[in-house]
N, C-alpha and C positions, 0 to 999 in steps of 0.2 A: 382834385378830380372826384366827381360824384357819380356813382352808378346806381340806378334804381333797378331792383330785382323784384319782379312781380310775384314770383312763387318759387317753390323748390326747384322746379325744372330750370328756371332762369338762373338760380344760384349755381346749379350744376354746369350750365353752359358758360357762365362767367368763370368758374373755377377752371374749366377746360381752356378758356382763352388765356387765363393767367399762366397755366402750366406751359403753354406754348411760347410764353414770353420770358421764361426763366433762363438764367445763366448761372454757372457756378459762382458762389459768393453771395447770391441773393439771400437776404435775411428778411422774411416776411413776418411781421409782428401783428397778430390778430387780437384786437381789443373789442370790448363791448360787454354789455350786461349778460348775465346768464340767460340762455335761450335766444340770444340775438343771432345765432347762426355761425359762430366761429368754427365749431367742430364739424358742422354740416359742410361748410366750405372746405375745410382742411381735408375731410374724408373724400369729398368729390375730386379735389385736386390730386390727391394721392392715387385714387382709382383711375383717373384720366392718364396720369403718367405711367401707371402700371398696365394700362389697357385691360383692366379687369373690373367690370362693374360690380362683381360679387366679392371683391376683396374686403376682408373684414375691417381692416384699418381701425383698431380699437383706440379709444381715447387714452392718452398717456397720463391721465390724472394721477394714477397711483404709481406707474412705472417711471414717471417724469419724462421719459424719452422713448420713442419708438422709431427705429431706423428701418429704412427701406432701400434696398439695392436696386435702383431703377435706372432709367436713361441718365438721369442725374440723381445721385444718392440724395435721399431726403431724410432729414432728422426732424421728427414731429415732437415738439417739447411743450410741456405744460408746467409753468412756473408757479402755479397757485400754491403748491405745498412746500416750496423751498423755504428754509428757515432764514437764509440771508442771501444777499445778491452774490456773494463770493462762491456759493455752491454752483453757480453757473459754470465755473471752470471744470468741475467734476463731471458735468454733463457732456463735455467735449464739443462745445459750440465752435471753437476755432477750427478743430479738425473737420467738423461737418461742413464748414464754409470753404475749406481749402479746395475741395473738389465737388461739392454739391450745394444744396440749399437747405435752409432751415425754416420750419413753420413754428412760430412761438406763440402759444396762447398765454394770456396774462403777462404780457411783457412789462407791465407796470412794476412788477416785483423786482426787476433788475434793469430798469431802463438805462441807468447811467453806465452800465457795463456792456450794453449792446452796441453793435457797430454804428458809427455815425451815419453811414449810408444805408441804414435800414429802411425797409418799406413798411409804412404804417397803414394798416387797413382797419378802420373802425366800423363795426357792424351796428346798425341801429334798427330797431323795429321788433315787432313780435309776430308770432304766427308765421305764415309762409312768406309774406312780403317783407322786404328790408331795404335799407339804403347802406351803401358802402362808401365811406369817405376815405380817399387814398391820398397819402402824403408820402412822396418818394423822390429820389434823385431824378433829374431830367432824363438820364439815360434809361432808367427803368420805365418811366412814364412813356417815353417814346416807343419802347418795345411793346408795352401794353396797348398803346393806342394803335400801333401797327397790327397787333393781333386782333383787336376789336374791329379794325377796318377790314381785315380778312373775313371776319364773321359777317360783317355787313355785306361784303361782296357775295359771299355764299348764300346769304338770305335772299339776294336778288335772283339767284338761280334755282332755288328750291322752295317748295311750298311748305315744307316742314323742316325743323332743325336737323342738321347733319352732325355726325360724329367726326371730330377732328383729332387726328393722332400724328405726333411728330414722326417724320419718316427719316430725314437725314439732313445734315449740313456738311459742308466740306471746306475746302480751302477758300472758296469764294464767299461772297456775302449773301448768296441765295440760300433760301431754306425751302424745304419741301414737307408737305403733309399728305397723309392718306386721308381721303374724304369718303365717308361711308354714308351715302344717302339712304333714307328709309326705303327698303324694297328695291334698291338699285345696286349696280355694280360699283365697286370702289373706283374712285378717280384720284388724281393727283392735283394738289394745289401747289403751284410754283409761286413763291413769295420773293419777288426781286424788285425792291424799291430802286428807283432811279438813283444812280450813284453820282455824287458831285465830283467834279474834277479835282484831282490832287494838285499839289504845287507844281509849277513849271520846272521841268528838269532839263529840257533841251529845246532850243529854238522857240522859247516861250510857250511850249506845250507840255502838258502833264504826261506821265508814263502811259496812262491808259489810251490817250489819243495817238501817241506814236506807235504803240503796239497794237492798236485797233481792237481794244477790248470793249465788249458791249457795255453800254452804260444804262440800258433799259431793256425791256423785253421785246421790243420791236424786231430786232434781228432774229430772235428765236422763232417768233411767229412766222416771219417771212421765209426763213430757211426750212422750217418744219413743213410748211405747205408746199414748198418747191420739192422737197425730198419725197413727200407723199405723191405728188403729181408725177414724179419720175419712177414710182413703183417701189420705193423703199419704206421700211416700217418705222417712220417717225411718228410721234404721238399726234393724234387728232386734237385740235384745239376746240374745246367745247364752249368756253366762254373766256372773255378777255376784258381787262381794264388796263389799257396800255399806259394811261397816265399814272395810275397808282402802282402798276407793276404786279398785278395779280393775273394768273392764268389758271384756268381749270382745264386740265389736259387728260388725255387717255392714259390709263394705267396699263403699260405694256407687260407688266409682270415683275417678278422678283428674282427669277433664276438668271444667273450670269453665265459667263463663258469659262468659268473655272470648274474644276472637278470637285469631288467631295473633300479632297485633301487641300483645297485651296490652290491647286496648281493649274496651269493652262491645260484645258481640254483640247487636244490637237484637232479633233473633228470640228469643234465649235470655232476655233481660231481659223480653220480653213474656210469655213463659211464666211467669217468676218473678212478674210482677205479676198474672197470672191466678191463680196459686196463692194470693196474698194475698187477692184478691177472693173466691175460694172459701172460704178459711179464715175470713174475716170474716163469712161467712154461716152459720157453724156455731154451735151453742149454746155458751155459755161453760162451760169446764171449772171445776170447783170442787175437791172433794176426790177425789184420784186415788189408787187403791190401789197400794202398792208396798212390798215387803219385809215384809209382814204388818202394815203400818200405812197411813197416809194422808198424801199430800202435798197441802197446801192451797196452791193457787196464790195468791201474794200480789197485792195491788193496787198498781198503779203510781200511788201517791198523791202529792199535792203535796209532801210532805216529801221523798220520794225524788227527785222532779224538782228540787226546790230545791237539795238538797245536791250534785246533779250539776252544775248550772249554776255553782255557786260554785267549781268547779274552775277556771273561767276567771279569776276574781279571785284565787284562791289560788296558781295555778301559771302560767297562760299570761301574764297581764298583767305580773306581776313579772319573768318571763323576758324579755319584750319590752322592758320599761322599764329593767330593772336595779334596780328599787326596789319596795317593797311598795305596794299600793293603799291610799290614804288611807281611813280608816273611813267618812267621809261619802260618798265616791264609791261605796264598797262597799254601804253601806246603801241608797243610791238604786237601785243595780242590783238588790238583793234585793227591794225594794218593787215595782219594775216587773215582775219575774217573778211575784211573788205575785199581782198583778192579772191577769196572763196565765193563770196556772194556775187561777185562779177561773173564767176563761172556758171552761176545759176540763171543768168539773164535769159538764156536761150533754152532753159529746161522746159519740158512739157508742163503746161499749166492745167489745173483742175480746181474744183471746189475743195478747199482744205478745211476739214471739220475741226481740226486743231487739237482735240483731246480724244482721239479715237483709240481707246484702250479699255481694259476690262471693267473699270468702274462704270463706264458709260455705255456698255453693250449688254442687251438683255436677250436671253435665250428663250425661244418660244417653241417648245417641243411639239406642240399640237399643230404647227404650221409646216409648210413645205417651201423648198427653194430658199431664195434670199429673204423671204418673209419670216423665216425663222429667227432672224436677227433684228431686234429692236435697237434703234439708235436714239439716245436721249440727250446728248450734250453737243450743241453745235452753235450756240449763240455768238461765239467769237469767230465764226467761219469767215474765210477769206478766199480770194483767188490767188493761188500760189503753186509752187512745184508739187506735182502729184506724189512725189516720193515722200513728202513729209508725213502724211497719215500712215503710209506703209511702215515708216520708221517708228511711228508712235505705237503701232500694234506689235511689231516684231521686237521692239525694245520697251515692252510694257513697264511703265514706271512703278506700278504697284505690285507686280509679281514677276518673278524671274522667268523669262523665256530663254530656254537653253539654246545654244548656237545651232544644234541640229534641227530643232523645230523652226528657228528663225530662218535657216537656209531653206527648209522645205516650203515655208510660207513665201519667201522671196521667189523661189523657183516657180511656185504655183501661180503667183501673181504675174510674173513675166510670161509664162506660158499662156495665161488667159489673155493678156494684152496682145501678144503676138498673134494669137488665134483670131482676135477681133481686128487687128491692124497689122498686116505683114510688114509695114514700114516702122513699126515700133522700135525705137533705138535702145536696145538693152544696155549697151555700154554707157550711154549717156544717163540712163535711168540709174544704174548702179553707182555711177559717180555722184549723181545728185543725192542718192540715198545715203551714201557715206557722209557727205557734207551735212545733210539735214539731220541725220541721226546724231552726229556730234554736236550740232547746233542745239538740238532739243535737249540733249543730255546736259550741256553746259548751262542752258537756261534753267532746267529743273534743279540742278545742284544749287543754283543761287536761290531759286524760289523756296525750296525746302528749308534752307537755312534762314531765309527771310521770315518764313512762317513761324519759325521757332523764336527768332530774336525780336522781331517787330510785333508779331501777332500773338505770341504766347502759346504756340501750338507745337510743342517739341516732338510730338509723335511722328512727324514726317522725317525726322533724322534717321529713323531706322531704315529708310530706303536708300540712304546715301551709298552704302557699299555696292548695291545693285547698279545704281546709276554710274558710279565710278568704273565698274566692270564694263558696262555698256560703252562708255566713252573710250575705254582702252581698246575695245574690239573695233570700234569705228575708226580709230586713228591708224589702223593697219592699212587702210586703202592708200595707194600711192599719192592720190591727189591731196591727202592730208599730211604728207611728210613734213612740210615746214611747221605746221601746227603741232604735229606730234613732237617735234623737237622742243617747241616752246613748252608743251605740257610736261615733257620729261624733265626739263630744266626747273619747271615750277613744282615738280614732285607730284603731279597728278596723272593718273592713268599710265604709269610706267609699265612698259612691256618690253619683251625681248626685241632686239633689232632684227 
């Protein structure tokens, strides 16, 4: 791969693009003659990751290594003065790559000791213009090409270069950036490449199809526009490339619904529950126009619910026990859930946003009414029981909602629904709520273990005790008594009888 850089500004933009493609373990080896631009590139990359254009970022020529504690820890090394390749061990390269990235100038001094999957960037040229020749594993090249494609998408929207900064990534494959146009308000870039289907897991279909997970950005665009038309604060879509999976969207802000101590703010959670009550009084969306076609909102059907709860027996229980779940025990579990999902067939239906909890809700203190709450995650939305999102909020997977606040939120929701519809069936709703709260908790227990074991993201395990407590509380409802017995026998969510 060759990249032509016309001047120093282009070098800075390229460094920014590379910074957004980095992952832990990346070892970037910068080679080229003196004055070819290695240090200029390294300094620009470090400043982009630090989001500090004035950061000094001195050359490590004499210190041999300069370390930076950034989004990804960065070790900037210069091997020009090492006496032998073995001195590389003393610089801590392996430790640097364990959780972060390394930028190595003069890699030729210890090439045989550098990782086989290193990224080689050779800088050629003098003055301000230069050529970069890149030799790297396909995985890195794919990430870099994706980042460069995002830059090209942004160049189509703005007459001058924009500043790109990493915003967040999560359990999904989507990533986000803050985009700062010259003289304009910050926006958000959603980077969500179309996801290929996984292997068939049931009835010849992959998990994503059965669970109705979005495979591109089309559902996000369709649902965002529908929510906005209904008066809710979803992001405005400023520009879109549906084929590539790039969206330039409104920045709703950075303040969430937690307080300064990271705990649920009761007043903000109450506005969030009010939004759900208002949403569940709206007509159901069906075929939504987007990109010259239609997005048909899928149904949250028993098959989708079923494969989600099986994540508990496929991932969570084997993790806890250290052994697979016996087939007879698994079949009993499946049969119990099938009976419960049959109970939901007549439950009230609404648009289920699916991940309606603190990480996806933005607080806008300068607004009034329901407009104070920004909603940012809904690409997997379906038509299903209205109680699902209520359970998602009242049993927030990322922060503990104590039972007193959960009860207040439930009562507030019920009161709002009954005020809007005197025929609202509170008993049926609370029954559905118990089933769906347990269903969601079972699914999340499995997902969080899967994220650790399959995807190398162990941080989610810290949430397991919270989810275990939630499922124990949900199992107290009489409709869940048979499932409660199974869970007690399995050693999950044990509670007093």
